[in-house]
N, C-alpha and C positions, 0 to 999 in steps of 0.2 A: 416317199422317201423324205421329201423336203419337210413335210409336217412332223415326221418322226424324230429327226435330229434336234429341232428345238425342244420337243417335248422331253426327250432324254436329257438334254442339258438342263432344263428346268427342274426335272426330277432329281438329278445329281446335285444341283445347287441346293434344292430343298433339303435333301438328306444330310447335306454337310453342315447345315445350321444346328447350333445348339445354344442354349441360354446359360451364360455363366454369370453368377453373382459374386462380388467380391466384398468382404467386410474388412474391418480393422485387421492389422497384423496379429496373429495369434487366434483370431476368430473367424478365419475365412472359410467358406463352405462354397462348394460347387454344385450347381443344380443343372441337370440336363432336362430340357422341356422339348419333347417331340409330340406332345398331345395337347397343346395350348393350354397347359396347366397354369393357374395363377399362382404366384409365389408372394408371400407377406413378409414384411419386416416389422418387428415391434420396436417402438420407440417409447422410452419411459422417463419419467421425472418424478421427484418427490418435492411437494411444497409443505413446509412445515405448518403446523397449526396456527402459530402466531408469527407470521412473517413480519420482521421488523426491519425498516429502512431508516437510516439516519445519515447525517453528515456533520462535519466538523466545521465550525466556525473559527478560523484561524486569525489572530490579530494581524494588523497591517504590519508593514516592514518596520523594524525597530532601529533607532539610531542610538549607538553608545556614545555618550559624550566623552570627550578626551580628558584623560588626567584624573589622578587622585580619588578622593572620596565621591566626586561628581561623576566619575567614570563608570557608574553602575546604572543599569536599565532593566527595569521590569519588562520582560518580553511579552507580558499579557497572558490572560487566561484563554485557553482554548475552551470553546462551548460545544457540547454535544447536543444536537438538536434531532429528535425523533420526528421524522415527517410521515411515518406510516406505522401502524401497529402500536402495541402497548407492551412495555416490559412487564413480566409477570414476576412473581415472588421467586427469588433464586437466580434471576437473570441481571446482568449488568453490562453496560457498555463501557469499556475502558479505552481511554485515549493515552497514547504513549508518545514520547519524542526521544530522538537521538540526534547527536551532533558530533561533528569531527574536531571541534575546537580550533579551527583555522579560518581566518578571513584572508582572502586573496586581493592583492592590489589590483585594481581594475586596469591600470595602465601598464603593469608589468606582472604577469601571472607567476613569475618566479619569486616574487616578494610576498611573504606570508606574515600575518599578524596573529598570534595565538590569543584565544579568549577562553574564558571558563564560564559555565553555567552553575548556579549554586542557589540555595535558599537565601533569602535577605539576611538572616541571621548569621549566616557563614560569612557573607561579605562584611557585616558590621564587626564581626569578631576578628577579621583578617586572617583566619585559619584556612589557608589554601589547601590543607590536606582533606577538607571535607567538600571539595567540590564535586560535581557530577562527573563520573568517568566518561570520557569520550567513547563513542561506539557502542555504549550500553543503553538499552531502552529504559526509560523512566516514565512511570505513570504520572501523568499531569492532570488527569480528570477521570472521574467515574460518575455514572448515572444509573441509578437503580430505580425500581418502581416508584419510590416516594422520596428520593434524595438525589443531590448532585454535590460533588466535592471537586473543587479545582485548586491546583497548587501551581502558580506561575513561577517559573525559575527566573533568576536574575542573570543577566550577562554582564560580564566585566573583563576588563583587560588588566593584567597585573601591571602595577606602576613602572616596574623595570623594562617591561616590553614597550611602553609608550615611548620611553626615552631612546630606545634602539630602533624604532621604526621610522622609516623615511616618510616624508609628507606625501599624501595622496589619499584616494578613496579606496576603501576596502569593503569587500562583501563576503559573506558567509551564509551557510544554510542550515537551518534546523528542519529536521524531517518528522512529520507527525504521521502516525498510524492509529488505527482503531479496530477494535474487534468486540463481538458479542461473547460473553463468558457465561456458561451455564454453571449453576451451583455445583452440579455433579460432574463437571468437565473440568 
């Protein structure tokens, strides 16, 4: 009798086991394995024929000189560097930038100094209606199989804003992004 009780408990324990597999929500399946069956999961990926890796070389920090005509600064060209693969006909890498048009005083974050980005000709003409709209992405560089084009914007503070700004150091951010563009996409 003493040997029968542990055997019955072991058998009851064995019969209560089942194997359950869980997948992502919406794709869950339950499997019961009572015969030592092996269950497989398939993992897939796709690697494109021409995998291209690149990075952006972004110019160093830019200082806008204070005041008048001298208060304009070329923010520098972004350079697209392909470090793996080759662009094929119909492919290009596009670099874009966005900005919010505000520099914040480092000593007092409640103090803001607005600035604009534009083409140098816009600054020279003084036509502030043609500055780049804040929050909108602008293409500042493209690279194709045989060509590269870069268009560095200029940063400047309108002269009336200089007069109203308290003295201090201000900083703002320009955000750069890039993407691979296919001719058919």
